[in-house]
N, C-alpha and C positions, 0 to 999 in steps of 0.2 A: 513564263517569260519574265526576266528581270531587267529593269531599266538601268541606265547609267547611274541613277541615284540610288540603286539598290532596292527599288520599290517594285513589288510584284504587280504586273499588269497583264491584261488579256492580250493575246496576239491579235493582230489586225483582222484576222479571218473569223474571230469569235462573233457570236450573235448575242445581243442583249435582248432579253425578253422576260416576261413574267411580271411579278409584283414585288414591291418592297414597301416598307413603312415610310421611309424618307429618302428623297433624292436631294443631294447637295450639288449645286452647280458651281464649281470653282474649288480648287485645292490649294488656295493660299493659306496663310496661318489662320484666318477666320473660318474658312470652310473646313479645314482639317480639325480645328479645335471644336467646332460645332458638331462635326460628325462623331468625334470621340465622346463628347459629353452625352450626345443623344444615345449612342450605343451603350454607354454605361447605364442608362436608364432602361435598358432591355429592348430597345427597338432595332429593327433591321435597317441598315443605312447603306446607300449606294452613292458614291461620289464620282462625278464626271469632271474631267479636267482636259481642256484643249491641248495643253502642253504637258508640263510636269509639275508636281507639287512645289510650291514656293518660287515659281518662275516669274511672278509679277512684282508687286510692291515690295515683297520681302527682299528682293535683290538690292533695293535702295535703303534698307534699314540696317543700322549698326546695332540695333537691339537695346537702345537706351530706354530706361524706365524712369521717367522724370516728369511726373504730372505737374509739379510746381514750377517747371520751366516751360514746358510745351504749351500750357494753356494760360489764359488770363486769370488773374486772381478772382476767386469767388464765381467763376463761370461754370455753367453746366458741364463743360468738357473737363474742367479741372476736377469736379466732383466725381465724374465717371472714372477718371484716371486714378484718383486716390483710392476709390473703392476697388478697382481692378487690381491695383498694385498690392492691396492687402490680401488678395486671393493667391498671389503668385507662389508663395512658399508651398502651400498645400497642393496647388494645381500642378506645379512642376514635379513634386514628389510623386504624385499619382501617375503622371505621364511617364516619368523615368522608370517607375516600377513596372508598369504595364508594358512599356517598350523594351525593357531589359537593357537600357542604355542610358548613360549619363548625359545631362544637358548642362554645359558650363553656364554658371549663373553667379553673379556677385551682387551684394548689397552693401558696398563700401562707400556709397555716396557719390554725389556729383559736385564738381567745383565750377561754378559759373564765374567767369572772369570779365572785368571791365577794363577797357583800354583807353578810355577818354573820360572827360568830366561828365558828359551826359550819361555814359554808361555807369559811372560811379553813383550818380544820383539815382538812377534806376535800380541799381543793386541795393542801395540804402532803403529805398521805398519798398522793395520786395522783402527785405529783411524785416522791416517794421511790420509789414502786413502779415508775414508768416509768424512772427513773434506774437502778434495780437490774437492769433487763432490757435496758439499752442503748438506750432510745428517746430520741431527741433532744427535749429540752423545756427550758423556762426558766420559773422561778418569779419573778414580777414583784412588786415592792413597789407601793404606791399611786402613788408619784411616777413610777416606771418605767412603770406602766400608763398614766398620763396622757401620758407622752412618746410612747407608741405610738398612743394613741387620745385626742387632746385633747378631743374632744366628750363623752367619757364622764362620767356624772354623779357626784355626791359619794358615792353609796351604795357604789360599787365600792371594795373594800378591797385585794384582791390579784388577780393574774391568772396563769393558766397557759397559756403559749404552746406549741403543738405544731406545729412547722413542716411536718411531713409531711402534715397534713390539708389539705382543700380543699373545693371545691364544683363542681358541674356544673349547667348550665341544663337542667332536667328536660324542659321542653317541646321544646327543641331536640334533646335526646337522643332522645326518643321519635320525633319527626319524622324524624330521621336514621336511626334504626334501621329504621323502616318503609321509607324510601327505599332503604337499603342492602340490606334483605332483598328488596325487589322487584327490585333490580338483580341479585340472585342467583337470581331466578326464583320467589320466594315469592308465593303468591296470598293476598290479604286480602279477606275478605268481612265487611264491617262492617254494622251494623244487621241482623244475622242471628242467629236464636235456635237453639241446639242443643236439640232436643227429646228425644233419646234416644241413648245410646251403649251398644252391646251387642256381644257376641261374634258374629262373622259365621259363615257356614257352614264356613269354613276357618280358617286361623290369623290371619286379619285381623279387625279391628274394623269395625263399621258405625256411622257417625255420621249420624244423621238430623237434618236441620235443616228450617226452614220453607221452604227452597228446594230440598230434595231430599236424596238420600243419597249419602254418599261413603265408600268403603272405604279403610282405612289399615292399614299394618303396625304403627304405633305411634300412641298418642293421649296428648297431654300436657294435663293439667288445670292451667291457669295462670290461673284466673279470679279470683284474689285473694279479696276478702271474699265473693264469690259462689261460691267453690269448693264449698261445701257444697250448692249448689243444682244442680250439674251432674248430670243424670240418667244415671248410669253403672250399668247393671245388674250386680249382684254386686260392686260396687266398694267398698261400705262408706260410712259417713257421714264426710265430711271435717270434722273439728272445728275450723273456723275461725269467728271471729265478727268483725263489723265494729266498728271503733273510729274514730269521726269525728275528723277533724282540720280545723281552720280556719286559714287562712293569710292575712295581709294583704299586699297589694302596694302600696307607696308610690311616688310619683313626684316628680320635681323636688326630690330631697333634696340639699341643698347641704353638709350636715355628716355624711355617711354614714361609718361605720367603714371602715377600710382593709382589713379581712378579716372572716371570719366571727367574730362575737362571741356567745358562749353564756353566758347568765345563768340563774339559777334559774327564772324565770318566762317566759322567751322566748329566742329566738335571732334574730340579724339576719344576713342574707346580702346584701352589696352587689353590684350589677352596674353596668355602665357606663351613662352618660347619666342619672345621678341616680336610678336605680331601687334599691329596697330591699325585700327580702322579710322578713317578720316572722312567725315561727311559734312553735309551733303548739299548738293545743288538743289535749287527749286526752279524748274524751267517749264514754261509752256511750250511744249514741242509736239503736241498731238500724241500720236502713238509711235513716235520715233524712239526706239530703245537703243540707239547707237551711242557709244561713248564719244565724246568730242574733245578735241585739243583744248578748247576754251574752258570746258568743265574741269579737266585735269589741271590746267594752268591755274585756274581760280583756287582750287582746293590746295594745290601744292604751295602756292604763294601764301595762302592764309595760314596753313599749318607751319610754314617756315617762319612767319612773323611771330607766331605764338611760341613755338619751340625751335629756335634757330639751329639747334644741333640736328634737326631732322631734314635740313636742306639737302643732305646727301644720302638720305635713307633709300633703301632698295624698294622700288615700286613693284610689288608682287602682281598687282592686277587692278582693274577698274570694274566695278559692279554698277549696273544700270537697272533701274526699275521704274515702273509707272505707278504713282500713288493715286488712289481714287478720291477725288475732291468733290464734296457736295456744295450746294449753293450757300449754305449757312455755316459750313465748317463743322457740322455735327454728323456723326454716323447716321446711316439710314438702317434702322433695325426695328423689325416688328412685322405684324401681319398686314397683308393687303386689304384695302377696303372692298375691292371688287371681287377677289377670289379667295374663298375661305381657306384653301389649301396652300396658298402662296405666302411665303415669308421672305423678307429682305434682310440681308446682313452684309452691307457694303458701305462705302463712303467714309471709311475710317481715316483716310488721308495719311498723315504721318504717325498715327497712333494705333495702327493695327496690332502691333506686337503687344503694346501696353494694355490694350483693351480686349485682347483675345480671351483671357479667362472669364471676364465678366460677360462679354457678348455670348460666348459659348454656353455659359451657365443659364443666362436669360432665355436664349433661344431653345435650349434643351428643355427647360421647365415649361415653356410655352407649349411646345409640341407634346411633351410626355404627359403633362397634367393640366394644361390650360391655364397655368398660373401666369398672371401678367405682372411682371416686375415693375417697380416705379421707374426704372430706366426707360421703359417704353413711352412714358409721358414726354420725355425729352427727345427721343430718337424716332418716334413714330413716323412711318412713311406717309401717313395722312397729312402731315404738315406740308408735304410737297405734292399733294394731290394723288398719291398712289394708293 
């Protein structure tokens, strides 16, 4: 059977049974990337997804790869982002080769824009900080800013160009990860609910679904904002909460920026054939995934102030996703203290796409060889009592 996303899945009448090396619960970008990397190391992997791959936080992501903007300077999150960004070229090359499909990906920088005096001061501080640690960047005057982006509006006063940043097409990335994982032997069961995860009679775990029971040597909880609802006996409560993000997709844009432009109220990500993504809201709305008039109005007004010519752009659609937020803003990645076979890979919030290569590499090495990467010192579930 083939889903609407072109992903092979079992018909609803199939029975899940037997054993596997690793079960991954959740087929967002983190779960799919982890499954792919684990399979590359020669292990048998089975992925369970309640809905369809990429149906969660990925829907709220425009694919911006910008660790020096997304995180505070010299923070652990920034260090993780910089390290993961350095893996992207090789990671995407392997995924595209194994999947047999291209993944649109650019590394032509980001342009952060200030629209008031406070913003200008912040950009200048960021520029000095990045310069002090050897990061290539350029602080632009208003005239230099308009030379780079002629369509930008009069509110823009200064800009900070960081050439190492970029963007990736999220939908193409998730699709390619699924195809690459399947090419490596990974089984995907979508529209399948995990009812119970518990210790088995031996060293294995038992994963009970609405289609049967599968035993596994390792279980990875990668269910994003729904990570707290995975029924793991003796596993503890995963402290993630959903944060809604709405994203506009514009079409037939003739005056799109030449690169990712990041402003105080929105960011813009241009793609070929006149497409532009505008993101994104940050809303405490529980598990409500509906688009709202307020969210659309906010983003439409923000992008129109930034690029006035976009006021009459064609609205192709609105994407909505729930990001998994942790209490301290850091991902929850690593082994459980209570259950030797349980590993968490969730809580990436707005950085799941950026951190996918590193998270997948670290989790795969942990399972395949027992290697504990230094990343786990920062992201360990133990810090949250798990």
